[in-house]
FIFIMI-168576 format. One line per field, with one value per residue (C-alpha): x negated, y, z negated; residue in three letters; chain. Coordinates in nm, 4 decimals, m for minus. Each point is the difference from the previous one (the first is absolute). Layout:
# residues N
xx <- X ...
yy <- Y ...
zz <- Z ...
type <- ala ...
mol <- A ...
# end
This chain:
# residues 134
xx <- m9.5069 0.1018 0.3743 0.1337 0.1904 0.2770 0.0761 0.3568 0.1465 0.3614 0.2987 0.1940 0.3448 0.2561 0.3577 0.2833 m0.2061 m0.0814 m0.3241 m0.0466 m0.1668 m0.0722 m0.0370 m0.2202 0.1203 m0.0958 m0.0782 0.1953 m0.0624 0.0533 m0.2761 m0.0262 0.0216 m0.3424 m0.3023 m0.3705 m0.2292 m0.1453 m0.3571 m0.0220 0.3586 0.0909 0.2709 0.2642 m0.0911 0.0416 0.3438 0.1088 m0.1036 0.1264 0.3368 0.0631 m0.0941 0.1867 0.3049 0.0326 m0.0291 m0.2296 m0.1789 m0.0198 m0.3758 0.0355 0.2388 m0.2448 m0.1057 m0.2544 0.1597 m0.2635 m0.1746 0.1381 m0.2225 0.1088 m0.0602 0.0995 0.3096 m0.0603 m0.3781 m0.2843 m0.0533 m0.2122 0.1316 0.1174 0.2388 m0.0526 0.3086 m0.0802 0.3434 0.1567 0.3458 0.1388 0.2791 0.0746 0.2207 0.2173 0.2171 m0.1617 0.0090 m0.2115 m0.2490 m0.3112 m0.0784 0.2660 0.2917 0.1859 0.0255 0.1485 0.0664 m0.1026 0.0483 m0.1964 0.2012 m0.1318 m0.3630 m0.0473 0.0574 m0.3177 m0.3676 m0.2074 m0.1284 0.3562 0.1121 m0.2649 0.1274 0.3603 m0.1096 m0.1685 0.3061 0.2312 m0.2241 0.0576 0.3773 m0.0157 0.1613 0.3418
yy <- 8.1442 m0.2473 m0.0261 0.1014 m0.2713 0.0827 m0.2782 m0.0059 m0.2528 m0.0720 m0.1829 m0.2110 m0.0433 m0.1791 m0.0543 m0.1413 0.0321 0.3676 0.1557 0.2839 0.2983 0.3609 0.3253 0.2740 0.3582 0.1607 m0.3314 m0.1445 m0.3717 m0.2462 m0.1739 m0.2896 0.1073 0.0274 0.2177 0.0620 m0.1230 0.2348 m0.0732 m0.3211 m0.1129 m0.3597 m0.0770 m0.0697 0.3283 0.1898 m0.1510 0.0644 0.3673 0.0709 m0.1756 0.1848 0.3343 m0.0568 m0.2075 0.0207 m0.3797 m0.2233 m0.2755 m0.3363 m0.0704 m0.3754 m0.0257 0.1441 m0.2430 0.0721 0.0113 0.1228 0.2895 0.2010 0.2515 0.2548 0.3592 0.2351 0.2067 0.3753 m0.0317 0.0756 m0.2510 m0.2923 0.0096 m0.3453 m0.0803 m0.3310 m0.1198 m0.2402 m0.1580 m0.1691 m0.1316 0.0302 0.1061 0.3214 0.1328 0.3085 0.1715 0.1399 0.3795 0.2053 0.2097 0.2080 0.0267 m0.2532 0.1585 m0.3117 m0.3681 m0.2427 m0.3711 m0.0650 m0.3027 m0.1101 0.2187 0.3023 m0.0900 0.3168 0.2125 m0.1443 0.0955 m0.2168 m0.2178 m0.0330 m0.1119 m0.2751 m0.1093 m0.0014 m0.2283 m0.2377 m0.0077 m0.0598 m0.2853 m0.1693 0.0758 0.2299 0.3040 0.0230
zz <- m11.0300 m0.2719 m0.0500 m0.3391 m0.1859 m0.2429 m0.2478 m0.1264 m0.2417 0.0952 m0.1434 0.2492 m0.1507 0.2177 m0.1146 0.2116 0.3183 m0.0569 m0.1216 m0.2453 0.1718 m0.0907 0.1888 m0.1380 0.0109 0.3312 0.1752 0.2922 m0.0629 m0.2826 m0.1917 m0.2402 m0.3655 m0.1604 0.0453 m0.0112 m0.2714 m0.2594 m0.1164 m0.2015 0.0569 0.0785 0.2560 m0.2704 m0.1728 0.3289 0.0534 m0.3594 0.0167 0.3519 m0.0396 m0.3258 0.1613 0.3287 m0.0919 m0.3817 m0.0304 m0.2036 0.1882 m0.1785 0.0276 m0.0604 0.2987 0.2555 0.2726 0.2723 0.3447 0.2432 0.1730 0.2913 0.1824 0.2589 0.1106 m0.2836 0.0756 0.0069 m0.0476 0.2447 0.2805 m0.1143 m0.3581 m0.1099 m0.2834 m0.1742 m0.1877 m0.2832 m0.0419 m0.3008 m0.0752 m0.3487 m0.2282 m0.1865 m0.2786 0.0157 0.2556 0.3130 0.0024 0.2420 m0.1965 0.0581 0.3688 0.1094 0.1822 0.1110 m0.0894 0.2531 0.0389 0.3590 0.2224 0.3039 0.2397 m0.1961 0.0791 0.2082 m0.3112 m0.1567 0.0146 0.2381 m0.2848 m0.1254 0.3464 m0.0044 m0.3400 0.1319 0.2870 m0.2456 m0.2277 0.2986 0.1172 m0.3378 0.0164 m0.3018 0.1675 0.1658
type <- met val ala glu lys ile asp lys val ala leu val tyr val lys asn gly arg ile leu cys thr arg thr ser gly lys asp val phe tyr met pro gly gly lys arg glu pro gly glu thr asp pro gln val leu ala arg glu leu lys glu glu leu ser ile asp val val pro ser ser leu lys trp met gly ile phe glu ala pro ala his gly lys pro glu gly thr ile val arg leu leu cys tyr thr gly glu phe lys gly asp ile lys pro ala gly glu ile glu glu val ala trp leu glu tyr ser asp lys gly lys met ser val ala gly gln asp leu phe asp trp leu lys his trp asn leu leu lys
mol <- A A A A A A A A A A A A A A A A A A A A A A A A A A A A A A A A A A A A A A A A A A A A A A A A A A A A A A A A A A A A A A A A A A A A A A A A A A A A A A A A A A A A A A A A A A A A A A A A A A A A A A A A A A A A A A A A A A A A A A A A A A A A A A A A A A A A A A
# end
């Protein structure tokens, strides 16, 4: 059986050693803000749409910088399903307000790694390695 891959475009926003994370209603772990691509969308378009829908903020497209890809087993999906996080750093305008399916927004540090999805935990390890998280 071929494993299913879920592509998700994510914003990695670190401030004062903490990273912006979101928890969807009904889920027990945090994820990186962002989401899945709709047909024909570019990565910046995905981030612009998802961040507006989820956090009521406007991404600044010219500020987006490619960071990397993190792959891991997808949380809450059938065994063998892989999530592939296409990660960008960047800036946004507006005040963060949970919207749509987002129940909680949190600024997490490395000691909170266990609250993250598996792919998020890999990202936390990478950020800690580069001394970006407290």
